[in-house]
DRENVO-462650 format. One record per residue: x, y, z of N, C-alpha, C in turn. Coordinates in steps of 0.1 Angstrom, whole numbers, plus 5000, padded with zeros to 4 digits. Layout:
XYZXYZXYZ;...
***
This chain:
544076899379544676789387546176809387;546776789400548176799401548676649403;549676619395550276489396551376479406;551976599408553176599416553076729425;552876699439552676819448553876849456;554976779454556176799463556976919457;556776959445557577069439556977199445;557777299448557277419453556677509442;555877599446555377699437556577779431;556577789418557777849412557377979404;558178079404558078189395559278179385;558978149373560078139363560078269355;561178339356561378459349561878429335;560978459325561378419311561878539304;563178539300563578649292562978639278;562978749271562278749258562978639249;562178549245562678429237563178479224;562478569217562778609204563978699204;564678699193565978779192565778909185;564678949180564479069174563179139179;562979269177561679329181560479269175;560679219162559479149156559179029164;560078949167559878829175559178849188;559578959195558978989208557479019206;557179079195555779119193554878999188;555578899183554778779178554378689190;555078699201554678619212555778619223;555478669235556478659246555678649259;556278589269555778569282556778619292;556278719301557178779310557478689322;556578599326556878519338555778409338;556178299346555378179347555278149362;554078109367553878059380553277919378;553877819384553477679383553877599396;552977519400553277429412553277289408;554477229406554577089402554077069388;553576949386552976909373551576949372;551177029363549777079362549077009350;547876959352547176879342545876949339;545576969326544277019322543676929311;542376939308541776859298542276899284;542476799276542776809262541476829254;541276949249539976989243540176969227;538976949221538976929206537977009200;538277089190537377169183536877099171;535577109168534977029157535477079143;535977199142536477249129537777189126;538677169136539977109134540177009145;539576889145539576809157540876749161;541876739152543176689155544076789162;543776919162544577019168544277029183;545277019192545077019206544677159211;543677169220543177299224543077299239;543377409246543177429260542377549263;541777559275540977679279541777759289;541677889287542477979296541578089302;541778119315541078239321541878359318;541278469313541978589309541978689320;543178739324543278849333542478819346;542378689350541778659362540278669362;539578699351538178729351537378599348;537078529359536278399358534878419353;534378549353532978569349532978579334;534078579327534078579312534278439307;533878419294534078279288535578249288;535878119290537278079289537778089275;538878149272539478159259540078029254;539677979243540177859237541377879228;542577819232543777839224544277709218;544577709205545277589200546677589205;547277469207548677459211549477429199;550477509197551377489185552777449190;553177329187554477289191555577339181;555177389170556077429159556277569158;555977649169556077789168556177859181;556677979182556678059194555578179193;554778179182553878279180552678259189;552178369196550978369204549978459197;548778419194547878499186546478499194;545778609192544378619196543678689185;542278669184541578719173540778849178;540078909169539379029172538279009182;537578889181536478859191537078849205;538278799206538978799219539078939225;539579029217539779169221538479229226;537379209218536079259221535579199234;535679069236535078999248535779049260;537079069260537879109272538279249273;537679339264537879479265539379519263;540079459254541479489252541679569239;542679649239542979729227544379699222;544479689208545779649202546579779198;547879759197548779869192549179819178;549479919170549979889156551479909155;552079809149553579829145553779789131;554479879123554679849109556179809107;556379709100557679659097557679609082;558679659075558679629060558979479058;559479409067559879269065558579179067;557679209075556579119077555179189075;555079319074553879389073553379459085;552079479087551579559098551079469109;551679479120551379389132550479469141;549379399145548579449156548979359168;549379429179549879359191549079399203;548779309212548079329224548779279236;548679349247549279309260548279249269;548479129274547579059283548179039296;547579089307548179069320548478929324;547478839322547678699326546778609318;547278489316546478379310546678259320;545578209325545678099335545077969329;545977869327545577739322545577639333;544477609339544477529351545377589362;546377519366547277569377548477639371;548477659358549677729352549277879349;550077969354549778109352550878179343;550478229331551378299323551078449325;552178519328552078669331552678749321;552178869319552678969310552878909296;551778869290551878809277551678909266;552578899256552378979244551978889233;550878929226550278839215549978929203;550078859192549778929179548278899176;547578999171546278989166546178919153;545478809152545578729140545078789127;544278899128543878969116544879069111;546079079117547079159112547479139098;547779239091548079229076549579189075;549879069078551279019079551578929067;552778919063553278819054553478689062;552578599060552578479068553878389066;554378399054555678329051556778379060;556678499064557678559073557378539088;556178509091555778489105555578339108;555278259098554978119100553478109101;552977989098551577959099551077969113;549878019115549378029129547878019128;547277969140545877959141545378099147;544078129145543578259150543678279165;543578169172543778179187544878069190;546078109193547178009194548178049205;548577949212549777959221550877879215;551877949210553077879205553877839216;554077709218554677649230556177689230;556677729219558077769218558377899227;557277969230557378089238557578049253;557377929257557477879271558777799272;559877859270561177779268561577719281;561177759293561577709305560477609311;559577569303558577469307558677339299;558477229305558177109298556677099296;556377019286554876999283554676869277;553476819278553076689272551676699267;551376659255550076649249549776499248;548776459256548576319258547076279254;546876249241545476219237545076079243;545975989246545475859252544875879265;545175989273544576019286543676139285;543576209273542776329272543276439280;544576459281545176559290546376639283;546576759288547776829285548476859298;549776839299550476849311551576959310;551777039320552877139321553677109333;554977139333555877129344557077209342;557777249353559177309351559977209343;560877269335561677189326562377069333;562276949328562776839334562276709327;562776599332562476469326561176409330;560476459340559376389346558276359336;557976459327556876439317557276329307;558576329303558976229293558976089299;559376079312559375949318557975889319;556975979321555575929322555075879309;555575939298555175889284555975769280;557275769284558075649280558575659265;559475569262559875559248561275629246;561775609234563075659230563175809230;564275869236564476009235564876049221;564276159215564676199202565076349203;566276379198566876509199566176599189;565976729193565376829183566176959184;565977039174566677169174565677279173;566077399176565277519175566077629167;566077629154566877729147566277869149;567077969151566478099153565978159140;565178269142564678339130565878409123;565778429110566878489103566378549090;567178629084566878689070567578599060;566778549050567278469040566978529026;567678479016567378529002566778418994;565578448989564778358981564778418967;565478358958565578418945566278558946;565578658941566078798942565578868954;564678798962564078868973564578828986;564778918995565078889009563778859017;563878769025562678729033562978679047;562078709056562278669070561978519071;562878439076562678299079562178289093;560978239095560378239109561078129117;560878139130561378039139560777899136;561477789138560977659135561277569147;560277539155560477459167560377309165;560977239174560977089174561377039160;562477089155562977049142563676909144;563176809137563776669138563976609124;564676499124564776429111563676319110;562976329100561876229097562276149085;561776029084561975939073560675919066;560575949053559375929045559775829034;559275709036559575609026561075589023;561875609033563375599032564075729029;563275839026563875969024563976039037;565176089041565376159053565076309051;564176369059563776509057563776579070;564376699072564276769084562876839084;562176809095560776869096560576929110;559677019110559177079123557876999127;557776959140556576899145555677009149;554577029142553677139144552277089147;551877089159550577029163549377119159;549677249156548577329152548377339137;549177269129549077279114548077169110;546877219105545777119101545877069087;546977099080546977069065547676939063;548176919050548876799046549976769056;550176639059550976599070552476639069;553076609058554476639056554676709043;555276829044555576899032557076899029;557476859018558876849014559276959005;560177049009560577149000561877098993;561577028982562776968975562276948960;563276928951562876908937562176768936;561276758926560476638924561376518921;562376538913563176428909563776348921;564276418931564876348942563876268950;562676328951561576258958561076138951;560976148937560576028929561675918931;562875958931563975858933563775778946;563375848956563175788970561875718971;560775768966559475718969558875648957;559375668945558675618933557475698930;556475638923555275698918554075638924;554175538933553075468939552175568948;550875558946549975638954550175788952;550375828940550575968937549376038930;549076158935548176238927548676388928;548176468918548776598917547676698918;547976808925547076928925547877048921;547677088909548477198903549977168903;550777248910552177228910552577138922;551577088930551977008942551576868939;552576778943552376628941552276568955;551276488957550976428970551176278969;551876218980551976078980551676028995;551175908996550775849009551775739012;552675769022553675679025553875669040;554675569045555075559059555975669062;555675739074556575849079556975809093;558275829096558775789109559575899115;559375919128560276009136560875919147;562075879146562675789156561875659154;561475599165560675469164559175489162;558675619162557275649160556975649145;556075569141555775559126554275559124;553875619113552475619109552375659094;551275629087551175679073550875819073;551275889063550976029061551276079047;550776199044550976259031552376329030;552976309019554176379016553876469004;554076599005553776688994555076748989;555276758976556476818970555976908959;556876998954556477088943557177048930;556477078919557077058906557377188899;557077298906557277438900558777468901;559477488890560877518891561277648898;560377748897560677878903560577868919;560077758924559977738939561077658944;562077628936563177538940563977598952;563977738954564677798965563977778978;562777708978562077688991562877609000;563877538996564677449005565477539015;565477669013566077759022565177779034;563877749033562977779044562577649051;562277659064561877549072560377519070;559977499057558577479054558077339056;558977239057558577109059558077089074;556977019075556476999089555576869089;555476819101554476709104553376779112;552176779106551076859113550176769121;549076829125548176769135547676629130;547276609117546776479113547776369116;549076389116549976279119550276279134;550576399140550976399154549776359163;548576379159547476349168547376199171;548076119164548075969167549075929178;549776029184550775999194550576089207;551076029218551376109230552776169228;552876299231554076379228554476449241;555776439245556276509256557576579252;557776699257558976779253559676839265;560976819265561776879276562876979270;562577109271563477209266564877209273;564877169285566177169292567277089286;566876969280567776879273567676879258;566576949253566376949239565976819233;565176739240564676609234563176589237;562676499231561176469232560976319230;559776279234559376139231557976139225;557776029216556576009210556175859213;554875839217554375709220552975699213;552775589206551575559199550375569208;549275629204548075639212546875579203;546875449203545775389195544375409199;544175429212542875479217543075609224;542075699223542175829227540975879235;541175979243540076049250540176199247;539276239239539176389235537976449241;538076569246536876639252536376739242;535076729239534476819230534476959236;535077059230535177199236533777269234;532977219226531777299223530777319234;530377209242529477239253529877339263;531177339266531677439276531577579270;531877589257531777719251530377769250;529477689247528077719247527577779260;527977709271527577749284528077879288;529377909285530078029288529378149281;529078129268528478239260527078269264;526378159268524978179273525078269286;525978239294526078309307526478459304;527378479295527778619291526678699285;525878629277524778699270523678739281;523478649290522478669301522878789309;524178789313524678899321524579039313;524879029300524779159292523279209292;522379109291520979149292520579209305;521079159316520879209329521379359330;522579379325523079519326522279609317;521779559305520979639296519679679303;519079579310517779599317517979709328;519079699335519279799346519479939340;520179949329520380079322519080129317;518280039311516980089306515980139317;516080069328515280109339515580249344;516880289344517280419348516880519338;516980489325516680589314515180589311;514480489315513080489311512780429297;513780389290513680329277513380179278;512680129268512479979269513779899267;513879789275515079709274515079629262;516279609256516479529244517579429246;517479309240518579209242519879259236;520979219241522279259236522479179223;522379249212522379179199523779109196;524879179200526179119197526378989205;525978999218526178879227525378759222;524078789219523178679215523478629201;524078709192524578659179525678559181;526578589191527678489194527078359199;525978369207525378249212524678169200;523978239192523378179180524378109171;525478169169526578109161527077979167;527177969181527677849187526577749187;525377789188524277689187524277619173;524577699163524677639150525777539149;526977569154528077479154527777349162;526977359172526577249180525377169174;524877219163523777149156522477169164;522377279172521177309180520377409172;519777369161519177459152517877529157;517077459165515877519171516277629181;517377609188517877709197518477829189;519177799179519677899170518577989164;517477919160516377989154515778089164;515478039176514978129186515878239190;517178219190518078319193518178429182;518278379170518278479159517078569159;515878509162514678579163514778689174;515478659185515678759195516578869190;517678839183518578939177517779029168;516978969159516179049150515279149157;514679099168513779179176514579299182;515879279186516679389191516979489181;517179449168517479539157516979489144;515679529141515079479129515679529116;516579639117517179689105518479629101;518879529109520179459107519979349097;520479359085520279259074520979129078;522079139085522779009088521978929097;521378989107520478909116519378849109;518778919099517678869091518078749082;519278769077519878659068520078539076;520678549088520978429096519678369102;518678449104517378399108516778319097;516878369085516378289073517078159071;518378159073519078039071518777939083;518577979095518177889106516777829103;515877909098514577859094514677759083;515577779074515777689063516277559068;517277559078517777439084516777359092;515777429097514777359105513477319096;513577339083512577299074511377399072;511477519078510477619075510877699063;510477649051510977709039510277839037;508977849039508177979037508778079047;508978049059509578149069510978189065;511778089060513078129055513078229044;512178199034512078299023511678439027;510778449037510378579042511578659048;512278589057513378649063514578689053;514778599044515878629034515478739025;514178749021513778859013513878989020;513578989033513779109041515279149042;516179049044517579069044518079129031;517579079020517979129007517479269005;516279299010515679439008516579539016;516879499029517679589037519079619031;519679519025520979539019520879619006;519779598998519579678986519379818990;518679849001518479989005519780049009;520679969014521980029018522880069007;522979978997523880008986523280048973;521980038972521180098960521280008948;520680058937520579988925521680018915;522280148916523280188906524680138911;524980018908526179948913527379978904;528480008910529780018902530579898906;531079818896531879698899533079708889;534079788892535279788883535879648882;536379618871537079488869536179368870;534879378868533979268870534379158860;534779198848535079098838536178998842;537079048850538278968854538078908868;536978948875536778898888537378988899;537979098895538579188905537579278912;536379278907535279358914534579278925;534979158928534379088939534479178952;533379198959533379288971534479268980;534879138983535979118992537279178988;537379198974538679258969538579398966;537379458967537179598963537879708971;537879698985538379818992539779858989;540679758988542079798986542279848972;541479808962541679848948541079978945;540180028953539480148950539680258961;540780238968540980318980540980478978;541580528967541880668967540780768966;539680748958538880858954537480838959;537180928969535780928975535281068975;533981088976533481218980533381228995;532881339000532781359014531581289020;530681229011529581159016529981019019;529780969031530380839035529880719027;528680729021528080609015528080619000;528680718993528580728979529980768973;530180738960531380788954531080918947;532080968939531981098933530781118924;530381008918529281008908527980988915;527980978928526780958936526280818935;527180718932526780578931527180518944;526380418948526680348961527480228959;528580228966529480108965529680058980;529179938983529179888996530579879003;531479828996532779809002533479949005;533380038995533880168997533180249008;531880229008531080299018531480249032;531680129034531980079048533380129051;534380119042535680159045535680309049;534980389040534980539043534280569056;533180489059532480519071533280489083;533980379083534880339095535880449097;536480499086537480609088536880729094;535680759088534980889093534580869108;534080749111533680729125534780759135;535980719132537080739141537380889143;536880969133537081119135535781179141;534881099146533781149153532581189144;532681159131531581189122530381089123;529281129119528081039120527481029106;526680919104525980899091524880999089;524481029077523281099074522081029080;521081099084519881049090519180939081;518880829087518180729080519080629072;520380649072521280559065521880459076;521780329072522180219081523280149074;524480129080525580059075525279909076;525279839065525079689064526379619061;526579499067527879429064527779359050;528979339044528979279031528479139030;528479069042527978929042526578919037;525779029038524379029034524179019019;525179039012524979028997524678888993;524978789002524578648999523178609002;522378709007520978679010520178628998;520578688986519878638974520178498970;521478458972521778318968521078228978;520978268991520278179001518878168997;518278288993516878288989516578198977;517578198967517478108956517477958960;518277928970518377788975516977748981;516377838988515077808994514077788983;514077868973513077858962513277718954;514577678953514777558946514377438955;514677448968514177348978512677338978;511977448976510577448975509977378963;510877348953510377298941509977398931;510577518932510277638924511477678916;512077598907513277638900513177768892;511977798887511777918879511978038887;511578038900511778148909513278168913;513978048914515378058917516078118905;515678088893516278138881515978288880;514778328884514478468883515378558892;515778508904516678578912517978598905;518478498899519678508891519578608880;518578598872518378688861518278838866;517678858878517678988883518979048885;519978968890521379008892521979028878;521778938869522378948855521979088849;520679128851520279248845520979368849;521679358861522379478866523679498859;524179398852525479418846525479398831;524579458824524679448809525879528804;526579488793526279368785527079248790;527779258802528679148806527879028811;526679048816525878938822526678858832;527178928842527978868852527278868866;527378758873526878738887528078708895;528378798905529578788912529578688924;528378648928528278548938528278408932;529378338933529378208927528278108932;527878118944526778038949525478058942;525178188939523978218932523978158918;525178168912525278118898525177958898;525777898909525677748910524277708912;523577778921522177738924521277748912;521577858904520777878892521077758882;522377718881522677608872521977478877;521977468891521377348896519877338893;519277458892517777458888517677398874;518577428865518577368852518777218853;519877178861520177038862519076958868;518377008878517276938884516176908874;516076988863515076968853515576888841;516876848842517476768831517876858819;517876988821518277078810519777108812;520577008807521977008809522677118802;522377148790522977258782522877388788;521677418794521377548799522177588811;522777478818523477508830524877558828;525377548815526877578813527177718816;526377818812526677958814526877988828;525877948837525977978851527177908858;527477788854528577718860529877778856;529977828844531277888840531378028848;530278088850530378208859530878178873;530278068878530678028891532177998892;532677938881534077898880534978028879;534478128872535278248870535378328883;534378318892534378398904534678308916;535178188914535678108925537078158928;537178268936538478328938539378248946;538878158955539778078963540277948956;539577918944539977798936539777678945;538777678953538577558962537177508962;536277568954534877528954534677408945;534177298950533977178942532677178934;531777268937530377258932530277278917;530977388912530777418898531477308890;532577258895533277148887532377018886;531676988898530776878898529576898889;529077018889527977058880528277038866;529377098862529877078848530076938844;530676858853530876718851529576648848;528576678856527276608854526676648841;526776778838526176828825526876758813;528176748813528876688802528576538802;528576468813528276328813526976298808;525976378811524576348806524376398792;525376468786525376508772526276418764;526676308770527476208762528976258760;529476348769530776398767531676358779;531776228782532476178793533976218793;534576238781535976278780536176418787;535176508786535276638792534776628807;533876528810533276518823534276468833;535076358830535876288839536876378846;537676468839538676548847537976648856;536776688853535976778862535476698874;534976578872534676488883535776478893;536976448888538176428896538576558903;538476668896538776798903537776818914;536576798913535576818923535876718935;536176598932536476498943537676538951;538676588944539976628951539676748960;538776828956538476948964537676918977;536976808977536276768989536376608990;537376568997537676418998536576339006;535676409012534676339020533276339014;533176389001531776398995531476268989;530776188996530376048991529376058980;528476158979527576158968528276198955;529276288956529976318944530776188939;531276118948531975988944530975898937;529775878943528775798937528375838923;528275968921527876018908528975998898;530176008902531375988893531375838889;531275748898531275608895530075558887;528975618889527775588881528075638866;528675748865528975798851530075708844;531075658852531975558846531275438842;530375388850529675268847528775278834;528175398833527275418822528175438809;529375488811530275498799530875368795;531175278805531875158802531075038808;531574988819530974868825531274858840;530874758847531074738861532574728864;533374658856534774648858535474778858;535074868848535674998847535375078859;534175068864533775138876534675098888;534874968890535774918901537174968899;537674968887539075008884539175158887;538175238884538275388887538175408902;537375338909537275348923538575308930;539175198926540475158931541575248928;541675298916542675398912542675518920;541475578922541275698930541575678945;541175558950541475528964542875508967;543575448957545075418959545875548961;545375648954546075778955545675858967;544475828973543875908984543375808994;544275729000543875619009543275659022;543475779026542875819039541575899037;541075889025539875969021538575899024;537675959032536375889035535575869022;535675959013534975949000535575828992;536875808992537475698985537075568991;536975559004536575439010535175399007;534275499007532875479002532875428988;533675488979533675458965534075308963;535075268970535375118969534275028973;533575068984532474988989531374988979;531075098974529975118964530275038951;531475058946531774988933531774838935;532374788945532574648947531174578949;530274648956528974588958528074598946;528074708939527274728927527774628916;529074608915529674518905529474368910;529074338922528874198927530174128929;531274208933532574148935532774098949;532273978953532273938967533673938973;534673898966535973888972536474028975;536274128966536674268968535874328980;534574288981533774338992534374309005;534774189007535474149020536674229022;537474249012538774319013538474469017;537474529010537174669013536574679027;535874579032535274579045536374599055;537474519054538574519063539374649062;539574699050540274829047539474949053;538174949052537375059057537275049072;537174929078537074919093538374979099;539474949093540774999099540875149097;540575199085540675339083539775429091;538475389092537475469099537775459114;538275349119538675339133539775439136;540775439127541875539129541375679128;540575709118540175849116539275899127;538275819132537375859142537975859156;539075789158539775789170540375939172;540775999161541376129162540376239160;539176209155538176319152536776259155;536476229168535276159172533976249170;534076379168532976469167532676519153;533276449143533176489129531976429123;530876509121529676449116529776399102;530576469094530776429080531476299079;532476279088533176159088532276039092;531476059102530575959107529475929096;529076029089528176009078528775919067;530075949064530775869053530975729058;531175709071531375569076529975499075;528875559078527575499077527275459063;527575549053527275519039528075409034;529375399039530275289035529775159040;529375149053528775029058527474989051;526675079048525375049041525674999027;526675059021527075019007527574879007;528174839018528774699020527674599024;526474649026525274559029524974549044;525674629052525474609067524774729072;523474739069522674849074522574859089;522574749095522474739110523674819116;524874789111526074859116526075009112;525475039101525475179096524575269104;523575209112522575289119523275379130;524175319138524775399149525475519144;526475509134527175629130526275729123;525275679116524275769109523475849119;523075789130522275859141523175959148;524475919150525376009157525676129149;525876109136526076219126524976319126;523776259126522576349126522376419139;522776359150522676419163523676539164;524876519159525876619159525476739150;524976709138524576809129523176779123;522076809129520776779124520476839111;521076949107520777009094521676969083;522576859085523576819075522876729065;523076769052522576689041523276549041;524576549044525376429043524876329054;524476389066523976299077522576249073;521776329067520476279063520576179052;521476189043521676089032522175959038;523075969048523475849055522375779062;521475859069520375799075519375729066;519275789054518475719043519075589039;520375589038521075459034520875349045;520875399058520775299069519375259072;518375329066516975299070516575169065;515875099073515374959069513974969062;513275079063511975099057512075189045;511575149034511675229021511075369023;509975379029509275509031510175609038;510775559049511675649057512875689049;513475599041514575629033514275739023;513075719016512675819006512475959013;511875959025511676089032512976149036;513976079040515276129044516076179031;515876109020516576159008515976289004;514676309005514076439002514576549011;514676519024515176619033516576659030;517376559027518776579023518876669011;518076649001518076728989517676868992;516676889000516177019004517177099012;518077019019519077089028520277139021;520477099009521677139001521477158986;520477248983520277268969521377338961;522377388969523577448962524577348957;524377218961525177108957524577038945;525177028933524576978921523976838923;524676748931524176618933522976608941;522876688952521576698960520476768952;520876858943519776928935519176818926;519976728921519376618912518376528920;518576518933517676438941516376508944;516276638941515076708943513876658934;514276598923513276538914513576388913;512576308913512776168913513376118900;512976178889513476138876513676258867;514776328868515076438859514976408844;514276488837514076448823515176518815;515676438805516776498796516176528783;516676628776516176668763516376548753;515576538743515676428734516976418726;517476538722518776538715519576658720;520276638731521076748737522176798728;522276928727523376978718524776958724;525676938715527076918719527677058722;528277078734528877208737529977248727;529977368724531077418714532377448721;532377468734533577498741533777398752;534477288749534677188760535577238770;535377198783536177248794537577178794;538577258796539877208796540077128809;541077038810541276958822541677038834;542277148832542777228843541677328848;540577338842539577438846538977398859;
***
């Protein structure tokens, strides 16, 4: 839609915005064609719903799926991912630079966003091996709006629109409000400690006030993380903000305070560091206000005058990007099948579905919660290539989600067998004792010494990561694999942990444990299992039987191989084990660690509060819920915890207070993320905990519609159910859907039995574990 038709069609010649060859490769646009003010829908991705997204036609090919790009106001970086290159038949060039790493760069003739045409676009491939501190944070598919320096733009969630226009005041006038000046510091080389580092461009740099503390921040609409990061020493922040609403994650301290940019104000997180060796970070423009804060406002920017406006958007219209993506991928897969059928007719060979195209369709079905369609599509992919273990694994997981446990076990067993045939029984895992042998970390560490056989090392032992790396290099030289050898992706190594989950969901904990022991037998005398999910599921098999002590070994293995340090499951499992062994002093820090790693896990919150109550009394439970919520006030899990504790403790006055607090918070959160099934499930459980099952019904049903296979949505539906039999049925389905979660594993049995005299662990877990 065009809002202004009197402006002539314009060709804006954009000089290279960046000042160095590196900058030019990170994102540049050769020219722009635009007629007046062009308006396109503001799309929302379910994975990061607060980040603004637009759809673009690539190189004028309307027969291809529209490419979805996040819009970044805090960057000039333009990125595309590997899937984009494959879909549009583009090839990247490689550039090496000692300051930022190895850049993969691609040239795109045109990107058309509604009536806006971007010509001669240079984009970085997001899988490039770059130092992100020197490039700045970026999304895998992103248009850094800083690369469009001669265009005004507006992101308007209140109208569900994104608007572009030649630089001028028209877009700002439409939004209204006070003009706020911003700066665009250029990229530069800075010295951090003893090291020189490239400081990336920082767009829309403004002064923000956080609880009275003035901080220069970049407004970055594509940053999905903590709202405001302050690169300053902790003492100055404490002096300005005090210690109210504070909690700590490692060396990072988070506080929930009022944050203002000009007259625009909203609550947000302020993060600072306590690590003394990071004090030099104040040299870098690392402070930013990200999507969680910015998504509450209409934003318009005019680069001609260097100012912007922000206007509150209390009600919003966001368009779910998923249905359009599903339709485009279905169309592309059907066209691929048509071409394959025509080719087969000419060759006389039987036609097969295009496995890659239909795998993409199955992926998007799963994201949309269309599990029956995903199941049928994965079956089609397996039919096209029965030797592909990844397709068999995904077929098994789809069957699992649709409740076909026997069918899931058969497919996952086949996936496991195909993978075992690829990499064999004689496994080499250097550094397994320290976790360095995790497959994802293996290729770079074992690069130098191979034999000439693509799938074996010098000792004739099969190493999957080495084999894949060696094979990819050999394939570029025109070499082929020995007859009968099929390369399988590393993702298939999780087929056994998925199979263990199915066995546990079937009520067969002994068979789940047998899969774990089979892996353990491969690594004597270390007894290590590198897949943390398999170790966790095995521990859950013990927990579901009330055998608390037996779970410790597997949970500690899961902790050791939690390479991202973000998995809450093992911490929750150990917390439950300790709590049921009478060791609440060891359990509580682990409960809190698990809750901090997943702020929306209402079942984990409930288990923690139940443990507090068992250790002390109702009042202590309420105090624990209030203390945790005060430090994490925007957390769905904390809101549920307040409702649960107040109701269980019979605190009528607090129930009314929590009701008002929860209504306000969930209205705000769902306004910015209306397609978030987990958020809707948390709202439903909170309403049900407050005694309003009638009100809980709608968000529970909506959550289940968005994600039919979600354990959280099923548990919310159980809470909202008016009939006891239906509630019990939904609880069972929820437990079967997530046997890798210690809390849901406990729900698999109605009354887990505990040993008469549980032994006291000899190695209590430290608070930081």
